[in-house]
VMD Tcl script that draws the C-alpha trace (Angstrom):
set ca {
  {5.00 -18.54 -16.74}
  {7.03 -16.43 -14.28}
  {4.18 -16.22 -11.77}
  {3.71 -20.00 -11.90}
  {7.32 -20.37 -10.84}
  {6.80 -17.82 -8.06}
  {3.66 -19.54 -6.81}
  {5.28 -22.97 -6.78}
  {7.91 -22.08 -4.14}
  {8.56 -19.74 -1.25}
  {7.46 -16.13 -1.41}
  {9.09 -13.16 0.27}
  {5.83 -11.27 0.79}
  {2.08 -11.55 0.21}
  {0.13 -8.29 0.07}
  {-3.60 -8.10 0.81}
  {-6.42 -5.74 -0.14}
  {-7.32 -3.23 -2.81}
  {-6.95 -3.97 -6.50}
  {-8.21 -1.59 -9.15}
  {-7.73 -0.50 -12.72}
  {-6.35 3.03 -12.69}
  {-7.41 5.42 -15.45}
  {-5.19 8.51 -15.32}
  {-5.91 11.57 -17.43}
  {-3.43 12.30 -20.19}
  {-4.22 16.00 -20.51}
  {-1.83 17.23 -17.82}
  {-2.94 20.50 -16.25}
  {-6.62 19.78 -16.89}
  {-9.45 19.40 -14.44}
  {-10.83 15.87 -14.22}
  {-14.03 17.33 -15.72}
  {-12.08 18.26 -18.86}
  {-9.89 15.17 -19.38}
  {-10.54 13.52 -22.75}
  {-8.33 10.40 -22.65}
  {-6.86 8.14 -20.01}
  {-3.88 5.81 -19.56}
  {-4.71 2.43 -17.99}
  {-2.72 0.48 -15.41}
  {-3.12 -1.83 -12.41}
  {-3.58 0.11 -9.17}
  {-4.47 -0.13 -5.50}
  {-1.90 0.07 -2.71}
  {-1.22 -3.67 -2.10}
  {-1.40 -4.45 -5.81}
  {1.18 -1.77 -6.56}
  {3.46 -3.10 -3.82}
  {3.13 -6.68 -5.11}
  {4.28 -5.47 -8.53}
  {6.92 -3.14 -7.09}
  {8.57 -5.78 -4.94}
  {8.53 -8.26 -7.84}
  {10.23 -5.69 -10.06}
  {12.89 -5.18 -7.40}
  {13.77 -8.87 -7.21}
  {11.54 -10.22 -4.45}
  {9.04 -13.05 -4.89}
  {5.61 -11.62 -4.18}
  {1.97 -12.67 -4.13}
  {-1.34 -10.83 -3.80}
  {-4.63 -11.72 -2.10}
  {-7.57 -9.82 -3.59}
  {-10.61 -10.19 -5.82}
  {-11.24 -9.03 -9.38}
  {-14.36 -9.15 -11.53}
  {-15.23 -11.80 -14.09}
  {-14.84 -9.35 -16.96}
  {-12.24 -7.71 -19.19}
  {-10.71 -5.47 -16.49}
  {-10.38 -8.39 -14.10}
  {-8.63 -10.42 -16.78}
  {-6.35 -7.47 -17.54}
  {-5.32 -7.33 -13.86}
  {-4.50 -11.05 -13.69}
  {-2.66 -11.02 -16.99}
  {-0.60 -7.99 -15.96}
  {0.20 -9.53 -12.58}
  {1.41 -12.63 -14.40}
  {3.59 -10.51 -16.69}
  {5.11 -8.82 -13.63}
  {5.92 -12.15 -11.95}
  {3.41 -11.88 -9.11}
  {1.98 -15.19 -7.82}
  {-1.66 -15.45 -8.89}
  {-2.84 -18.06 -6.36}
  {-4.51 -15.49 -4.09}
  {-6.35 -13.50 -6.78}
  {-9.94 -14.71 -6.81}
  {-12.41 -14.02 -9.62}
  {-15.71 -12.72 -8.23}
  {-18.61 -13.89 -10.43}
  {-21.03 -11.11 -9.45}
  {-18.98 -7.95 -8.80}
  {-16.96 -5.62 -11.01}
  {-13.26 -4.80 -10.72}
  {-12.92 -1.43 -9.03}
  {-11.76 1.63 -10.98}
  {-9.95 4.85 -10.10}
  {-10.08 8.00 -12.25}
  {-7.48 10.74 -11.72}
  {-6.23 13.95 -13.27}
  {-3.04 15.93 -12.68}
  {-4.10 19.58 -12.39}
  {-0.72 20.77 -11.09}
  {2.05 19.59 -8.74}
  {-0.26 19.89 -5.73}
  {-3.73 18.97 -7.01}
  {-4.59 15.41 -8.07}
  {-8.38 15.01 -7.99}
  {-9.51 11.40 -8.14}
  {-12.67 9.34 -7.91}
  {-12.85 5.81 -6.49}
  {-15.44 3.63 -8.27}
  {-15.92 1.04 -5.53}
  {-19.68 0.54 -5.19}
  {-20.00 -3.20 -4.38}
  {-16.68 -3.84 -6.11}
  {-14.87 -7.18 -6.24}
  {-11.94 -6.47 -3.89}
  {-14.34 -4.85 -1.42}
  {-15.95 -8.27 -0.96}
  {-12.71 -9.89 0.24}
  {-13.51 -12.17 3.20}
  {-11.96 -14.80 5.47}
  {-12.80 -17.45 2.86}
  {-10.24 -15.82 0.54}
  {-7.42 -16.38 3.01}
  {-5.87 -19.77 2.29}
  {-3.57 -20.98 5.05}
  {-1.40 -22.99 2.67}
  {-0.78 -19.91 0.53}
  {0.06 -17.72 3.55}
  {2.41 -20.45 4.75}
  {4.56 -19.92 1.66}
  {5.46 -16.34 2.60}
  {8.07 -14.84 4.88}
  {5.85 -11.80 5.41}
  {2.31 -10.57 4.87}
  {1.43 -6.95 4.22}
  {-1.95 -5.62 5.34}
  {-3.34 -2.20 4.48}
  {-5.19 0.24 6.71}
  {-8.03 0.98 4.31}
  {-9.01 -2.69 4.14}
  {-9.76 -2.70 7.87}
  {-12.66 -0.28 7.25}
  {-15.24 -3.01 6.55}
  {-15.91 -5.92 8.91}
  {-15.44 -8.75 6.37}
  {-12.25 -7.17 4.97}
  {-11.02 -6.63 8.52}
  {-11.67 -10.29 9.37}
  {-9.80 -11.44 6.27}
  {-6.69 -9.43 7.08}
  {-6.70 -10.42 10.75}
  {-6.94 -14.09 9.75}
  {-3.89 -13.67 7.51}
  {-2.03 -11.93 10.34}
  {-2.82 -14.76 12.78}
  {-1.61 -17.40 10.33}
  {1.55 -15.45 9.55}
  {2.42 -14.92 13.21}
  {1.75 -18.56 14.07}
  {4.33 -19.54 11.47}
  {6.94 -16.96 12.43}
  {6.35 -14.72 9.40}
  {6.56 -10.92 9.60}
  {3.45 -8.71 9.60}
  {3.73 -5.38 7.78}
  {1.17 -2.57 8.07}
  {0.90 0.13 5.44}
  {-1.44 2.57 7.23}
  {-2.74 3.63 3.78}
  {-5.32 6.14 5.06}
  {-8.06 7.15 2.63}
  {-10.75 9.03 4.61}
  {-13.49 8.64 2.03}
  {-13.00 4.85 1.97}
  {-13.69 4.95 5.71}
  {-16.93 6.81 4.94}
  {-15.62 10.16 6.21}
  {-15.86 12.14 2.95}
  {-17.90 12.19 -0.24}
  {-17.18 10.56 -3.59}
  {-15.58 13.75 -4.89}
  {-13.06 13.88 -2.02}
  {-10.84 11.02 -3.13}
  {-7.80 13.29 -2.98}
  {-8.34 14.03 0.74}
  {-5.53 12.45 2.76}
  {-6.44 13.30 6.35}
  {-9.64 13.70 8.35}
  {-9.45 13.29 12.12}
  {-11.55 10.38 13.42}
  {-11.55 8.89 16.92}
  {-13.33 5.82 15.56}
  {-10.66 5.12 12.92}
  {-7.84 5.74 15.42}
  {-9.37 3.36 17.96}
  {-9.76 0.71 15.25}
  {-6.19 1.01 13.99}
  {-4.79 0.83 17.52}
  {-6.10 -2.73 17.80}
  {-3.94 -3.75 14.83}
  {-0.62 -2.16 15.83}
  {0.45 -4.68 18.51}
  {0.62 -7.54 16.01}
  {2.85 -5.75 13.50}
  {6.60 -6.02 12.89}
  {6.83 -3.05 10.51}
  {4.53 0.00 10.45}
  {4.80 2.52 7.60}
  {3.00 5.82 7.12}
  {3.15 9.52 6.36}
  {2.94 12.01 9.22}
  {-0.83 12.27 8.68}
  {-1.16 8.48 8.69}
  {0.85 8.22 11.90}
  {-1.50 10.84 13.38}
  {-4.62 8.82 12.53}
  {-3.09 5.57 13.78}
  {-2.20 7.13 17.14}
  {-5.12 9.53 17.57}
  {-3.01 12.66 18.01}
  {-1.78 15.35 15.61}
  {1.52 15.82 17.45}
  {3.86 13.68 15.36}
  {6.38 12.93 18.11}
  {3.63 12.02 20.56}
  {1.98 9.89 17.85}
  {5.18 7.91 17.43}
  {5.44 7.42 21.20}
  {1.82 6.23 21.33}
  {2.47 3.71 18.56}
  {5.61 2.54 20.35}
  {3.63 2.04 23.57}
  {1.39 -0.36 21.67}
  {3.87 -2.05 19.35}
  {7.53 -3.07 19.17}
  {7.44 -2.77 15.36}
  {10.01 -0.89 13.31}
  {8.27 2.41 12.49}
  {8.93 4.18 9.19}
  {7.83 7.82 9.00}
  {7.50 9.02 5.39}
  {8.20 12.75 5.00}
  {7.83 13.33 1.25}
  {10.68 15.41 -0.21}
  {12.48 15.22 3.16}
  {12.84 11.48 2.75}
  {12.02 9.35 5.79}
  {13.00 8.65 9.37}
  {13.06 5.12 10.79}
  {12.68 4.17 14.45}
  {13.78 0.56 15.04}
  {13.38 0.71 18.82}
  {13.27 3.86 20.99}
  {11.46 7.05 19.96}
  {13.98 9.89 20.49}
  {13.38 13.41 21.78}
  {13.43 14.83 18.23}
  {12.01 13.36 15.00}
  {15.35 13.81 13.25}
  {17.21 11.70 15.80}
  {15.95 8.46 14.27}
  {17.70 6.83 11.31}
  {17.29 9.47 8.61}
  {16.92 8.45 4.98}
  {17.68 11.52 2.87}
  {15.26 12.25 0.04}
  {16.19 12.63 -3.62}
  {15.32 16.08 -5.06}
  {12.91 15.57 -7.96}
  {10.31 17.54 -9.87}
  {6.84 16.39 -8.78}
  {4.64 15.09 -11.57}
  {2.10 12.95 -9.68}
  {2.33 11.98 -6.00}
  {-0.12 9.07 -6.35}
  {1.71 5.76 -6.09}
  {4.90 7.26 -4.67}
  {4.25 5.72 -1.26}
  {3.74 2.28 -2.79}
  {7.01 2.59 -4.70}
  {8.69 3.79 -1.49}
  {7.52 0.75 0.49}
  {8.47 -1.60 -2.33}
  {12.01 -0.24 -2.14}
  {12.13 -0.45 1.65}
  {10.95 -4.06 1.61}
  {13.57 -4.97 -0.98}
  {16.14 -4.24 1.71}
  {14.27 -5.04 4.94}
  {13.11 -8.50 3.91}
  {16.69 -9.34 2.96}
  {18.16 -8.17 6.26}
  {19.93 -5.11 4.91}
  {20.85 -2.14 7.13}
  {17.97 0.24 7.86}
  {19.82 3.16 6.25}
  {20.22 1.11 3.06}
  {16.53 0.16 3.09}
  {15.66 3.86 3.39}
  {17.88 4.69 0.42}
  {16.16 2.13 -1.81}
  {12.78 3.43 -0.58}
  {13.47 7.09 -1.26}
  {14.97 6.35 -4.67}
  {11.92 4.34 -5.73}
  {9.58 7.04 -4.42}
  {11.46 9.66 -6.42}
  {11.11 7.60 -9.60}
  {7.37 7.24 -9.10}
  {6.61 10.86 -8.15}
  {8.30 12.09 -11.33}
  {5.97 10.07 -13.60}
  {2.23 9.77 -14.27}
  {1.09 6.25 -13.42}
  {1.52 4.08 -10.30}
  {2.65 0.46 -10.71}
  {4.24 0.91 -14.19}
  {6.50 3.65 -12.80}
  {8.07 1.63 -9.99}
  {11.63 0.90 -11.14}
  {13.09 -2.53 -11.71}
  {16.18 -3.45 -9.76}
}
mol new
graphics top color blue
foreach p $ca { graphics top sphere $p radius 0.5 }
foreach p [lrange $ca 0 end-1] q [lrange $ca 1 end] { graphics top cylinder $p $q radius 0.2 }
display resetview
């Protein structure tokens, strides 16, 4: 009922891309090989952010695909419970909802496997981008990983064109997963950074059309094609006038609305919240949900960073992804 109300009127943001069912091991400290039981939740970067922003008081929607089976129905039902507009979630009659399996070995090791062989959200195409739905939103959020395949790339670029033509904001979560770009094997789902000139060149074509760009230091490196963080920021700025948000984990974040300064710390610093790490997966999605809660409502950058870091701290201290993003 809530999502019907959200879909009927204006939306603050529509997110686009991955949607999975996350199965996270409940035997903390165990290898994934040894996990015996799993907790289930909705996952995937844009899906988490759709839920996170809804929990924080924004009106959000999601464009993705799910399978015509029990996991696909679980995703749609949970999105409805969270208040996310369902208009953009298509049911794929031939493909399965993607899955992610993860274990928490310790505070630094989180092995995971993406089950995405011919999955539903991987088939997202331009036909899934409805101009009338995009027209409802003040912003669209695209994700780096969903530019890895040509038909997904075309879908996101279509949404960006429609958004820009209507004066809506375009947000890029760099969301770099090397093995989803074909750079690592199935067992390397935990890998966060592999250098790739091809990926960097691809991402550089997206940056000029963005109003907000968000990533970790490694993600900024891949977007710019250099492993010098300050130079990476300058390269991104040479291509885009977007607000750049650099996520720095326990150190919080630094935001660069306009000029890139001589030192990283000379941007607008959002101080992190000290917290015991339980599972880092999903923390970035919670972080961006918090930042958007402020940014899409015109709040001061420093305030946006505070919401972001607080939400990231909540998520990193708990096991799952979307269920751990706080409500307002």
